[in-house]
N, C-alpha and C positions, 0 to 999 in steps of 0.2 A: 727814403725808404721805397722798396719795390712796390709797385701797384699790385693790388690783390687780383688774382685771376683764378678761375675755376679750371684746373688742369684735368684733362681727360685721364691721364695716367694715374691720378691719385686713387681713383676707385679700383684700378687694376693692381695697385700695389698697397692694398690695405693689409692689416695684420693677418697672417696665416691664409693668404689669398690662394696659395697653390698647394696641392697635395704632393704625395711622394713621387708620382710620375709626371709632374707638371713642368719638367725642364724645358721641353720644346715650346710650350705655350709661353712660359716666362721669357724665354729668349726672344720670341716674336714680340712680346709686349715691350721688352727693353728697347728693341729697335724702333718701335712706334713711338716710345717716349722720347728717345733721342731726336727723332724727326720733329716731334711736336715742339720740343724745347728749342731746337735750332731755328724752326720757323718763327717762333716768338722773338728770337734774338735779332731778327731783321728789323723789328719794330722797336723793341725795348730791351737793351742789353742787360739792364739791372733786373728786370722782370725775369728774363730767361735764366740768369744766374741764380736767382732765388728758386726758380723751378728746378734747376739742377740740384741744388742743396736739398730741396724737398724730396727728390727722387733718391738721392744718396742715403738720406736718413731712413728711408723705407726699405732698403735692401734686406737687411736681416729680418725685420718683423714679417715681411711678406714672403720671403724665400726660405725661411728656416726649415720647413718641413720637406723640402725637395731633396731627392737623392742626387747628390753631386758627384758620385763616383766616376762618371764618365769624363768629367772635367769641362764639358761643353758650357755649362752654366757659369762656372768660374771664369772661363775665357770671355763670355759675353758680358759679365759684370765688369771685368777688367777693361774691355773695349769701351763700355759705356762711360766709365770714368775718364779714360783717355780722350774720348770725344768731347766730353762736357767740361772737364776741369779748366781748359783754356778760357771758356766763357766766364767762369767764376773769377779766374785770375785777372782777366782784363776788364771786367765790368767796372764802369765808373761809379762805384758805390761810395757813399760817404762812410766815415769811420764807424759810426754807430751801426749802420747796416752790416758792414763787413764783420764787425765784432760779434754781431748776432749770428751771422752765418758760421763763424768759427766756433761759437759756443754750441750751436746745434750739431755741428759735425763732430765736435769732441764728445758730446753725449752719445751720438750714434756709434763712434769708435769704441767707446767703453762698453756698449751693449752688443757689439758685433761678435757673433759666436764663432765665425770661421775666417776672420780677417778679410772679409769682402772689401773693406775700405783701406786696404794696405796701400793702394795707389794714392788715395787722399793723403795718407801720412807722408808718403815720399815727396809729395808736392806741397806740404804744409807751409814751408817757408815762403813759397811763391804766393800761396793763398793769403798769407798775412799782408802782403803788398807793401810792407815797410820793414826796414831792419829793426826798428824799435819794437814793433809789435812782435816780430819773430823772436827777438831776444827775450821779451817778456814770457812768451810761451816756453822757450827753452829753460828759463829759470825755474819754471814750475816743476820740471821733471829731472833735471840733470843730477841733482844731489840724490834723488831716490834711485836713479839708475846706477850711479856710482856705488851707492851703499849695497844694492842688490848684487852687483857684479863683484864687489870686493869680499862678500861673505862666501867662504868656500862651501858651506853647507847650511841649509839646503839651497840649491839653485832655484831662483825664482825669476820669472819674466815680468817685465814692467810694461803695461799697456801704454803705448805712445812712445816707445823707444825710437822708432824711425821718425816719428813726428819731431822729437827733440833734436835729432841729428839734422833733419831738414831745416829746422828753425835756426840752429847754430850756423849752418852754412849760409843761410840767407842773411843772417846778422853779421857775417864776416868774422865770426869767432872761431877761426881755424884751429888755433892752439887748443881751445877747449875740446874740439872734436878729437884731435890726436891724443890728448891726455885721457879723455874718457875711454877711447878705444884701447889704451894701454892696459886697462884693468878688466877688459872683456875676457871671460873665461875661455872662449874659443874664438878663432878668427872668422867671425860671422861676416860673410861677404856682403850680405844685405845691409850691414852697417858700415863695414870698412870701405864700401864704395863711396860713402860720404867723405872719408878720409882721402881717397883718391881725388875726388872732386875739389877738395880743399887745396891740395897741392896744385891742381890745374888752375884754380882761381888765382894762384900766386905765380903762375907761369913756370912752375918747377916740374917740367915734363919728366925728366929722368927719375925724380923722386916719386912721382905719381906712378910710373911704370913699376918701379921697385916695390912700392907699397902694394900694388895690385898683385904682383908676383908672390909677395910674402903672405898673401891672403889664402893661398892654396892650402888645403888640408882635408882631413877626413870629413866627408859629407858636404864639402863645399862645391858649388856649381862651377866646375872647371870651364865649361863652355862659355858661361857668362863672364868669367874672368878673362878668357881669351878674347871675347868680343869687346870688352872694355879696353883692353890693351890695343887691339887692332884699331878701334875707333880713335884712340889717342894718337897713334902714329899716323893714321890717315889725315886727321885734322891738322897735324903739323907738317904735312907734305912728305912724309917718309913712307911712301906707298910700297917701295921695294921691300923695305924691312918689314912692313906690316904683312905683306903677302908671305914672305919667307918664314916669318915667326908664328903667324897666327891665323892666316886666312883659311887654311884647310880645316883647322880645328874649330874655329869660331863660327863657321857658316854651315855646319852639318845640319841637315834638315831630314824630314821623314822619308824623302825620296831623293834619288840621285839627281834628277832633273831640277828639283828645287834647290839643292845644294849648289849645283853648277850655275844656275841663274843668279843666285845670291852673290856668288863670287864674281861672276861676269859683270854684274851691275857696278860693283865696287872697283873693279879693275878693268875698265873698258879697253885699255890699251894692250892687254895681254892676249896672246894667241889662244883662241878657244881650245885648240888641240893640245896645247901645252898644259892648260888648266886641267883638261880631262885626264891627261897622262899623269899629272900629279895626284889627282883625286883617286885614280885607279891604284896607284902605288901606295897611297895612304890607306885606302880602304881594303885593298887586297881582293876586291870583287869587281872585275870589269863589267860583268853583266848588269850591275846596278846603274851603270851610266850609258846603257844602250839608248834610251830615250833622249838623253841630253845630246849625245853625239848625232843622233838622227835629226833632232830639231835644229842643230847647228849646221846641218847640211854636210856633215862629215860621214858619208854613208859607208865608206870602206872601214873607217874606224868603228862605226856602229856595229857592222857585221863582225868585226874582230872581237868586239866586246861581248856580243851575243854568243858567239861560239865558245869563248873562253870563260864565260861566267854564268851567273844564275838568273838570267833574264826570264821572266815568266813567259811561257809559250803563248799565252793569250795576248800578252803585249806584242809579241812578234806577229801574231795572227792579225791583230788590228793594224799594225804597220803595213802588212801586205795588202790589206784592204785600202788603206789611206793613200798608198803610193802607187797603186796599180796603173793609174793614168799618167802620173807625172814622171815616174821612174820605174818602169815595169821590170827592169833587170834587178834592181834592189828589192822590189816587192816580191819577185819570184824567189830570190835568195832567202829572204826572211820567212816567206811562206813555207818553203821547204824545211827550214830550220825549226819552225813552229811544229810542223808535223813530226819531225824526228824527236823533238823534245817531248811531245805529248805521248808518242808511242813508247818512249823510254820511261814514262811515268812521272815526268817533271810537272810541276804545277800543283796547286792546291784544289782538292775537290773537283777534279776534272770529270767531265761527262762525255758521252759519245757526241753530243751536240757541239762541244768544243772542237772535236776532231773533224766533224763535218764542216764546220765553219772554216777551220784552217785549210782543209782540202779545197773548198770552193774558192777561197781567196788565192791560194797557190795556183789553182787552175786558171783563174781569170787573169792573173799576172802573166802566166805562161802563154795564154792565148793572145795577149797583147803583143807578145813577141813571136807569134806564129809557132809556138812550141806546145800546143795543147795536147796532142797525142803523146808526145814524149813525157809530158808531165803526168798523164794518167798512168803510163807504164811505170814511171818512177815511183808513183804513189803505191801502186800494187806491189812493186818489188820491195818497197820499204815495209809495207804491212806484212808480207810473207816472211821477210827477214826476221822481223821481231816475233812473229808467232811461231817461227820454227824453233826458237830457243825455249820459250816458255808459253803457256797459255796466255793470250793477250786479248782481252775483251775489246779493247779500243781498236786494235788492229782488225779484229773481226768486224767491228762496226764500220770501219773505214772500207773494208772490202765489200760489205753489203751495200754501202752508199755508192761505191763506184760501179758495182754490178759484177765484181769478180767473185769466184766461187770460194766458199769457206769450207775447207776439207779437214777432217780430223785425222 
C-alpha cells in the first residue's frame, strides 16, 4: 500500500475551493500539483500514483463552481490527466492497492458533473493493469449499455460507457466491442474509435480504416476521424497515401503557421513550398500562410501570399521590423504592404499608432538599403492617394507623423 503523505495540493483542491472566476488560479494550481506529484515519483512511484488518484477524485468537488465557458480549464484538466495517468498505469502496486484506486476513481467518475474524468475512462483498461481485471469491469457495464442503446425511446446515456469499451479492448474482447457498437443509436466516434483500435490490435489495417470512415456522420468530429486515419497509415509506412488523403484535413490548427508546422513534422521529406501550395489551394486564403512561408525562408512566396490574401497588416508590420537587418529588401516590401493594407482599412481595431509603427519599420528597412528619402516620398504619396478618394483619418495621421501637410 502507498505510504501516507501530506500533499500540498490537497488543501488547494478541497470542495468548492474556487469561485466563478477562479479559472486562472485553478490552472496554476493544477500545474503545481503535477510538479509536486512528479517530484514524488522520483522517490516512490506507488506514492506518486496514489497522489495522482487523490488529485483526480478532487477535480469536480473543487472546480464545480468555476465558469468553464472559455475552455481553458477543461484543457488544463485534460493535460493534467495525460501527464499523470502514465504514473498510475506503470506504478508497481499490488492488486489490493490498484483495486482501491479503481474503486475511488469509479466513484469520482459517477459524481463528475462535466466529464472532467473522460481521459481516465479512455485509459481505464490500461489502469486495470491486467486483462482479467479489465474484463471484470467490462462485465459490470456491458449489459446495461446494450439495454440502453437497444431501447428506441427514451434515449439514455450510461455513465462509464467509454470505461467499458476501454476495458473490453484491454481484455482482448474485440468481438464484444463490435457487437456492442452495432446497437449504438448513432455512430459515436468517441466509442467507435475503440472499434478501430480493436481491428488494429488484430492487424486488420484496411478494416480499421473502413470502420473509421464509416463513423462519419452528423455532429461527428471529422478532423479527429481524419487524424486517426492518417495515424494508421503513417504507422504502417504508407506516408504518401496518408498525405494525399488526410494530411491537409487532419492537421488544421488555429493558425496557418501551426498547421504548416504540424504537417512538416509528420512529413519531413516533403518540399515545404509544395506543402504550402497544397494548403493554400485547400484553404483558399494564401494570406493565412504568410508567416509559415516567411519562417520557412520562402520570402518570395510569403510576399505573394500576403499580396493575394488576408494577412493582418500588423503581422506584416512586425515582419518588416524583424527582418530589417537580415533581409532589408524583404522587410521593405512587407512594410510597404502593411502601410497599404492599413490605409485600405484592413485589420481589426486599427489605430493611428499601428500606422505609425508600420511607417517607421518601412522607413528603417528602406534606410538599410539607402532608400530612405524615396520611402518617405512613397509613404506621402500613398497617404494622399487614399485620402483623395474618401476621408481617411489614418492617412491624415500618417501625414502628420511624416510632417506632410494635411489639406482639406
